[in-house]
C-alpha positions as CSV (number, residue, x, y, z in Angstrom):
1,M,37.1,204.8,101.2
2,S,40.8,206.2,100.4
3,K,42.8,203.9,98.8
4,P,46.7,203.7,99.5
5,I,48.8,205.1,96.5
6,H,52.4,204.1,96.3
7,T,54.4,206.2,94.1
8,Q,58.0,206.5,94.5
9,S,59.9,209.8,93.9
10,D,63.3,210.4,94.3
11,A,64.4,213.6,96.5
12,G,64.2,217.0,94.6
13,V,61.3,215.5,92.6
14,A,58.1,217.1,92.8
15,S,55.9,215.5,94.4
16,P,52.2,214.5,93.0
17,P,49.2,216.4,94.7
18,M,46.8,214.1,97.4
19,Q,43.6,213.2,95.7
20,P,40.2,214.3,97.8
21,A,39.8,211.0,99.4
22,V,43.6,211.0,100.7
23,R,43.0,214.5,102.2
24,W,40.1,213.4,104.3
25,A,41.9,210.1,105.3
26,L,44.5,212.5,106.5
27,A,42.5,215.2,108.2
28,S,40.7,212.2,110.1
29,L,44.3,211.0,111.4
30,S,45.3,214.8,112.3
31,L,42.0,215.5,114.5
32,S,43.0,212.1,116.3
33,M,46.5,213.6,117.0
34,L,45.3,216.8,118.1
35,L,42.6,215.1,120.2
36,S,45.6,213.0,122.1
37,S,48.1,216.1,122.2
38,L,45.2,218.2,123.8
39,G,44.6,215.5,126.3
40,T,47.5,216.2,127.9
41,S,48.3,219.7,127.7
42,I,44.4,220.8,128.9
43,A,44.3,219.3,132.1
44,N,47.6,220.7,133.6
45,V,45.9,224.2,133.4
46,G,43.3,222.8,135.8
47,L,45.3,221.4,138.3
48,P,45.2,224.3,140.9
49,T,41.2,224.4,140.6
50,L,40.9,220.3,141.2
51,A,42.6,220.8,144.1
52,Q,40.4,223.3,145.3
53,A,37.6,221.0,144.2
54,F,38.6,218.1,145.3
55,S,40.4,219.4,148.7
56,A,43.9,217.5,147.7
57,S,47.3,218.6,148.0
58,F,49.0,219.3,144.5
59,Q,51.1,216.3,144.6
60,E,47.7,214.7,145.0
61,V,45.9,215.9,141.8
62,Q,49.3,215.7,139.6
63,W,48.4,212.2,139.3
64,I,45.6,213.2,136.7
65,V,48.2,213.8,134.7
66,L,50.7,211.4,135.2
67,A,47.7,208.6,135.0
68,Y,47.1,209.7,131.5
69,L,50.9,210.2,130.5
70,L,51.7,206.4,132.2
71,A,48.8,205.0,130.3
72,I,50.4,206.0,127.1
73,T,53.6,205.3,127.6
74,T,53.1,201.8,129.1
75,L,50.6,200.6,126.4
76,I,51.5,202.6,123.2
77,V,53.5,199.4,121.8
78,G,51.1,197.0,122.5
79,A,48.1,198.9,121.4
80,G,50.6,199.5,117.9
81,R,51.3,195.7,117.9
82,L,47.4,195.0,118.3
83,G,46.5,197.1,115.4
84,D,49.1,195.4,113.0
85,I,47.7,191.7,113.7
86,F,43.8,192.7,114.3
87,G,43.0,195.4,112.1
88,R,44.2,199.1,112.3
89,R,40.9,200.9,111.0
90,R,38.6,198.7,113.8
91,L,41.2,199.4,116.5
92,L,41.5,203.1,115.6
93,L,37.7,203.4,115.8
94,A,37.7,201.5,119.3
95,G,40.3,203.7,120.8
96,I,38.7,206.7,119.8
97,S,35.1,205.5,121.3
98,L,37.6,204.9,124.2
99,F,39.0,208.0,124.6
100,T,35.5,209.9,124.1
101,T,34.0,207.7,126.8
102,A,36.9,208.2,129.1
103,S,36.8,212.0,128.6
104,L,32.9,212.3,129.5
105,L,33.8,209.8,132.6
106,C,36.1,212.5,133.6
107,A,33.5,215.2,133.3
108,A,31.2,212.9,135.5
109,A,33.8,211.9,137.9
110,P,32.7,212.8,141.8
111,T,36.0,212.0,143.2
112,L,39.4,212.2,143.0
113,G,40.5,208.6,142.7
114,L,37.6,208.1,140.0
115,L,39.2,211.3,137.8
116,V,42.1,209.3,138.2
117,A,40.8,206.0,136.7
118,A,38.9,207.7,134.0
119,R,42.1,209.5,133.1
120,A,44.5,206.4,132.7
121,L,41.5,204.9,130.5
122,Q,41.6,208.2,128.1
123,G,45.5,207.8,128.3
124,L,44.7,203.8,126.6
125,G,42.5,205.5,124.2
126,A,45.1,208.4,123.3
127,A,47.9,205.2,123.1
128,V,46.0,203.5,120.5
129,M,45.3,207.1,118.6
130,M,48.9,207.9,118.7
131,A,50.4,204.6,117.9
132,L,47.8,203.9,114.9
133,T,48.2,207.8,113.4
134,M,51.3,207.0,112.1
135,A,51.1,203.5,111.0
136,F,48.0,204.7,109.0
137,V,50.0,207.0,106.7
138,G,51.6,204.2,104.7
139,E,48.1,202.9,103.6
140,T,46.5,206.3,103.1
141,V,49.1,208.5,101.7
142,P,51.3,208.3,98.7
143,K,54.9,207.1,99.4
144,A,56.3,210.2,97.9
145,R,54.1,212.8,100.3
146,T,55.1,210.9,103.6
147,G,57.3,213.3,104.6
148,S,54.2,216.3,104.5
149,A,51.6,214.0,105.8
150,M,54.0,213.6,109.1
151,G,54.9,217.3,109.0
152,L,51.0,217.7,109.4
153,L,50.6,215.3,112.3
154,G,53.6,217.0,113.9
155,T,51.9,220.5,113.5
156,M,48.5,219.2,114.8
157,S,50.4,217.7,118.1
158,A,52.0,221.1,118.3
159,V,48.7,222.6,117.9
160,G,47.0,220.8,120.3
161,T,49.7,221.3,123.0
162,A,49.6,224.9,122.4
163,L,45.8,225.0,122.5
164,G,45.5,223.3,125.6
165,P,46.7,226.0,128.1
166,S,44.6,228.9,127.1
167,L,41.2,226.4,125.8
168,G,41.4,225.3,129.4
169,G,41.7,228.4,131.3
170,V,38.7,229.8,129.0
171,L,36.7,226.5,129.6
172,I,37.3,226.9,133.6
173,A,36.7,230.8,133.8
174,G,33.5,229.8,131.9
175,F,32.0,226.7,132.8
176,G,34.1,224.9,135.8
177,W,36.9,221.9,135.3
178,R,34.2,219.5,134.2
179,A,34.3,221.6,131.0
180,L,38.0,220.8,130.4
181,F,37.2,216.8,129.6
182,L,33.7,217.6,128.3
183,V,34.9,219.6,125.1
184,N,36.6,216.1,123.8
185,A,33.3,214.6,123.2
186,P,32.1,216.6,120.5
187,L,35.6,216.2,119.2
188,G,36.2,212.7,119.8
189,L,32.4,212.1,117.9
190,L,33.5,214.0,115.2
191,A,37.0,212.2,114.7
192,L,35.1,208.6,115.1
193,L,32.7,209.8,112.6
194,M,35.6,211.1,109.7
195,A,37.8,207.8,110.5
196,W,34.8,205.5,110.2
197,R,34.0,207.3,107.2
198,H,37.5,207.7,105.0
199,L,40.1,205.5,106.4
200,P,41.1,202.3,104.2
201,P,39.2,199.2,105.4
202,D,41.6,196.6,107.2
203,R,43.5,194.5,104.5
204,K,42.5,190.6,106.5
205,A,40.0,190.0,108.3
206,G,41.4,187.0,109.9
207,A,44.8,188.6,110.7
208,G,44.7,187.6,114.5
209,K,46.0,184.0,113.9
210,A,49.5,185.8,113.9
211,G,49.0,185.8,117.9
212,F,49.2,188.7,120.4
213,D,52.3,188.4,123.1
214,T,50.3,189.0,125.8
215,V,53.4,188.3,128.7
216,G,55.8,190.4,126.7
217,T,53.6,193.2,126.3
218,L,52.6,193.0,130.3
219,L,56.5,192.8,131.2
220,L,57.1,195.6,129.2
221,A,54.4,197.7,130.4
222,L,55.5,196.7,134.0
223,A,59.0,198.0,133.3
224,L,58.1,201.3,131.3
225,A,55.7,202.0,134.4
226,A,58.3,201.5,137.1
227,Y,61.0,203.5,135.2
228,A,58.3,206.1,134.6
229,L,57.7,206.1,138.4
230,A,61.0,206.0,139.3
231,V,62.1,209.2,137.5
232,T,59.0,211.1,138.3
233,L,58.2,210.8,142.4
234,G,59.9,212.8,145.0
235,R,59.7,216.2,143.0
236,G,63.0,216.6,142.6
237,S,64.3,214.0,145.4
238,F,65.8,210.6,144.7
239,G,65.3,208.3,147.6
240,S,65.3,204.2,148.0
241,L,61.9,204.0,146.4
242,N,63.4,205.6,143.2
243,I,66.0,203.3,143.2
244,A,63.8,200.1,144.1
245,L,61.7,201.4,140.7
246,L,64.7,201.4,138.5
247,L,65.9,198.2,140.0
248,A,62.5,196.7,139.2
249,A,62.5,198.4,135.8
250,A,66.0,196.9,134.7
251,L,64.2,193.5,136.0
252,G,61.7,194.0,133.8
253,A,63.6,194.8,130.8
254,G,65.4,192.1,131.2
255,L,62.8,189.8,131.5
256,F,61.2,191.2,128.6
257,V,64.6,190.7,126.2
258,F,64.5,187.1,127.8
259,T,60.8,186.2,126.6
260,E,60.9,188.0,123.6
261,A,64.0,185.8,122.1
262,R,61.8,183.1,122.7
263,V,58.5,183.5,122.1
264,A,56.7,182.6,118.2
265,S,55.4,186.1,117.8
266,P,56.9,188.5,119.9
267,L,55.7,191.8,120.4
268,V,59.1,193.4,119.1
269,R,61.1,191.4,116.9
270,L,64.4,192.2,118.8
271,A,66.3,191.8,115.3
272,M,64.5,194.7,114.2
273,F,67.2,196.8,116.3
274,R,70.0,195.1,114.1
275,D,68.4,197.8,111.4
276,R,70.6,200.8,111.9
277,V,68.5,203.4,111.1
278,L,65.7,202.2,113.0
279,S,67.8,201.9,115.9
280,A,69.6,205.5,115.8
281,S,66.3,207.1,115.1
282,L,64.9,205.7,118.4
283,V,68.0,207.2,120.2
284,M,67.9,210.5,118.5
285,N,64.2,211.0,119.2
286,A,65.2,210.2,122.7
287,L,67.7,212.9,122.9
288,V,66.2,215.4,121.1
289,A,63.0,215.1,123.3
290,T,65.2,215.3,126.4
291,V,66.2,218.7,124.8
292,M,62.7,220.2,124.2
293,M,61.6,218.9,127.3
294,A,64.3,221.5,129.1
295,T,62.4,224.3,127.4
296,L,59.4,223.2,129.1
297,V,61.5,222.8,132.6
298,V,63.8,225.5,133.0
299,G,62.0,228.3,130.4
300,P,59.1,229.1,133.1
301,F,62.0,229.7,136.5
302,Y,63.9,231.8,133.8
303,L,61.0,233.9,132.7
304,S,59.7,234.2,135.9
305,R,62.7,234.6,138.0
306,A,65.4,235.6,136.3
307,L,63.7,238.4,134.0
308,G,60.9,238.9,136.6
309,L,57.7,238.5,133.9
310,G,54.4,238.0,135.3
311,T,52.5,234.9,135.1
312,A,50.1,235.9,131.9
313,L,53.3,237.1,130.0
314,V,55.3,234.0,130.9
315,G,52.7,231.9,129.5
316,L,52.6,234.3,126.3
317,V,56.2,233.7,125.9
318,L,56.0,229.8,126.6
319,S,53.3,229.6,123.8
320,V,56.0,230.8,121.4
321,G,57.5,227.5,120.8
322,P,54.3,225.7,120.0
323,V,52.7,228.1,117.5
324,I,56.3,228.4,115.9
325,S,55.9,224.3,115.6
326,A,52.5,224.3,114.5
327,L,53.4,226.9,111.8
328,S,56.5,225.5,110.7
329,G,55.4,221.5,110.5
330,V,53.7,221.6,107.1
331,L,56.6,223.3,105.4
332,A,59.0,220.9,107.2
333,G,57.2,218.0,105.9
334,R,57.4,219.8,102.3
335,L,61.1,219.8,102.6
336,V,61.6,216.4,103.7
337,D,59.5,215.1,100.6
338,R,61.8,217.4,98.1
339,L,65.3,217.0,99.8
340,G,65.0,213.8,101.3
341,A,64.5,212.5,104.7
342,P,68.3,211.9,105.7
343,A,69.6,215.5,104.7
344,M,66.7,216.7,106.7
345,V,67.4,214.7,109.7
346,A,70.8,216.2,110.0
347,A,69.7,219.8,108.8
348,G,66.8,219.4,112.1
349,L,69.6,218.7,114.7
350,A,71.7,220.9,113.2
351,A,69.2,223.8,113.5
352,M,68.8,222.1,117.1
353,V,72.4,222.4,118.3
354,V,72.3,226.1,117.6
355,G,69.2,226.9,119.2
356,S,70.1,225.4,122.1
357,G,73.8,227.2,122.3
358,A,71.4,230.1,121.5
359,L,69.5,229.5,124.5
360,S,72.8,229.1,126.5
361,V,74.0,232.4,125.5
362,L,71.4,235.0,124.0
363,P,69.1,235.6,127.0
364,G,72.1,236.8,129.0
365,L,73.4,239.3,126.5
366,F,69.5,240.5,125.2
367,G,67.2,239.2,127.7
368,L,64.1,238.2,126.2
369,A,64.5,239.0,122.9
370,G,67.6,236.6,123.3
371,Y,65.6,234.2,124.6
372,I,62.2,234.4,121.8
373,A,65.2,234.5,118.9
374,A,66.9,231.3,120.3
375,I,63.4,229.7,120.3
376,A,63.1,230.5,116.9
377,V,65.6,228.4,115.9
378,L,65.4,225.5,118.1
379,T,61.5,224.9,117.4
380,P,61.5,224.8,113.5
381,G,64.7,222.4,113.8
382,Y,62.5,220.2,116.1
383,Q,59.6,220.1,113.7
384,L,61.9,219.7,110.9
385,F,63.9,216.4,112.7
386,Q,60.4,215.2,113.6
387,A,58.9,215.4,110.3
388,A,62.3,213.7,108.6
389,N,62.8,211.0,110.9
390,N,59.5,209.5,111.2
391,T,59.6,209.5,107.7
392,A,62.8,207.9,107.8
393,V,61.6,205.1,110.0
394,M,58.0,204.7,108.3
395,V,58.4,205.2,104.9
396,D,59.2,201.3,104.0
397,V,58.3,199.4,107.3
398,P,56.6,196.2,106.4
399,P,52.8,196.7,106.6
400,D,52.1,194.1,109.1
401,R,54.9,195.9,111.8
402,R,53.8,199.5,110.9
403,G,51.8,199.8,114.2
404,V,54.3,198.7,116.4
405,V,57.2,200.6,114.7
406,S,54.8,203.4,115.2
407,G,54.2,202.7,118.7
408,L,58.1,202.3,119.6
409,L,58.8,205.7,117.4
410,N,56.0,207.2,120.1
411,L,57.7,205.6,123.2
412,S,61.1,206.7,122.7
413,R,59.5,210.3,122.6
414,N,57.7,209.8,125.7
415,L,60.5,208.6,127.7
416,G,62.9,211.2,126.7
417,L,60.1,213.6,127.9
418,I,60.0,211.5,130.9
419,T,63.9,211.3,131.6
420,G,64.2,215.1,130.3
421,A,61.5,215.9,132.9
422,S,63.8,214.5,135.6
423,V,67.1,214.9,134.4
424,M,67.2,218.7,133.2
425,G,65.3,219.3,136.2
426,A,68.1,218.0,138.4
427,V,70.8,219.5,136.0
428,F,69.2,223.0,136.7
429,A,68.9,223.1,140.0
430,F,72.5,221.7,140.5
431,A,73.8,224.6,138.1
432,S,71.5,227.0,140.1
433,A,73.2,225.7,143.2
434,A,69.9,226.3,145.2
435,S,68.7,223.9,147.4
436,D,65.0,225.3,146.9
437,I,64.8,226.6,143.1
438,T,61.6,228.1,143.5
439,A,63.5,231.0,145.9
440,A,66.9,231.0,143.9
441,G,68.2,234.6,143.1
442,P,67.8,236.0,139.6
443,E,71.8,235.3,139.1
444,A,71.6,231.7,140.2
445,V,68.7,231.0,138.0
446,A,70.5,232.7,134.9
447,G,73.6,230.4,135.9
448,G,71.5,227.7,135.7
449,M,69.7,228.3,132.3
450,R,73.2,228.6,130.7
451,I,74.5,225.3,131.9
452,S,71.3,223.6,131.2
453,F,71.3,224.2,127.9
454,A,74.9,224.0,127.2
455,V,74.0,220.9,128.3
456,A,71.4,220.2,125.8
457,A,73.5,221.5,123.1
458,V,75.9,218.7,124.1
459,L,72.7,216.1,123.3
460,A,71.5,217.9,120.4
461,A,75.1,217.7,119.0
462,T,75.5,213.8,120.1
463,A,71.9,213.5,118.2
464,L,73.6,215.1,115.2
465,A,77.0,212.9,115.3
466,L,74.6,209.9,115.5
467,A,72.5,211.0,112.8
468,L,76.0,211.4,110.3
469,A,77.3,208.0,111.8
470,S,74.2,206.4,110.5
471,R,73.8,208.2,107.2
472,A,77.6,207.3,106.6
473,L,77.2,203.7,107.5
474,A,73.7,203.4,105.0
475,A,75.9,205.2,102.1
476,R,78.8,202.6,102.4
477,P,78.7,200.0,99.5
478,S,78.6,196.4,100.7
479,V,81.1,194.6,100.1
480,P,80.2,191.3,97.6
481,A,81.1,188.1,98.9
482,C,84.3,186.2,97.8
483,P,83.4,183.6,95.1
484,A,84.4,180.0,96.7
485,P,87.6,178.3,94.8
486,P,86.7,175.6,92.2
487,R,86.7,172.1,93.5
488,L,89.3,170.2,91.9
């Protein structure tokens, strides 16, 4: 089993090569990350087939995706904390086992209700896998190579996202919808074997004495579930149910903060948010995820309605972003190790500002070529930001808090994606001035695209300003306290 090697190197100094045992441990973490992201993207392509198989409406089969995402969003922080308390290795093995078993249950589900329930279980396994893969980096990878490890995990997440639609289409055509979930079984078994063989043992057998904040975990889960449902239900309309869910989310969040300030072993220590680096990183993570969701919400409509591309070509163009992300992730991690995380956070965000602005302008001037050129700037910037931001947060986190901090990073990203789907979709619909965006004309869609990515550029610029302000505050020398006057 691999052992952690903590060697500190300054930015700009060549990092030592990873030992073979560390490489195998990182490979097992990468496969876990690949599986959890593949579980999201591979199901989307099967929704029309599943609607036909279960004689259900599209809104009903959407719960196959929503149940998975809700389980991850509501439980990922609690999963990270459980890993901190009871041991990350044993919990990750349990999470992979649950994900694999739930995949088999999905494939065998005779009704839509049971499939949705099995997807929620699969999402719980994925929450454990997402929370603990990043947390494990500090125990398996030399400190000077943290950026490279984060870049690799980002690459595997992008590969899973990009691979899902194409692999899912092939599996459905050749073997039917059940193959969408059966494919996870051999991959899950391989991930389980690799993790069991190569991840370092848990440090303390009796770490559970710290206690688990059950009430705080439930309150946070309920608040997050209410918020996620508030911004996803209604398919673009915002009615009384959405408002009630938002109020429930606000009440749950207030009760969660009240509880965390009073329990002996809180799920999230509120004092953590006094750390400017952590607080700024979480906000930037959410803003950046909102920007990236705009490409998934607005892009398909622009390509099909404004440019008139066929379904197959739209899918091909949309895969350009994930492919570029997959190719640039490892390089981004190496740049973080060499040049330092704070500088690369700013550089990644600057590229995202330029890319978002380019998406607002270039497609109108150059059509498809302009769209692809702008995506080619935006997505490497996103990967560079992700690798640098995750490194900046995780590199110095105490071992007993790595799981919960990793969970918070993943949570902020998921909340950004969920919010972005609602907010950027609303901006696009408003800017297009169309009551039904699917019936809007090419000029209206092009106008909506232009305004939507202008808003996205403002969000990315806000994140950049926050990064620069946080960096300036961190660099400011502390003022020593004045000595007390001598007693006479």
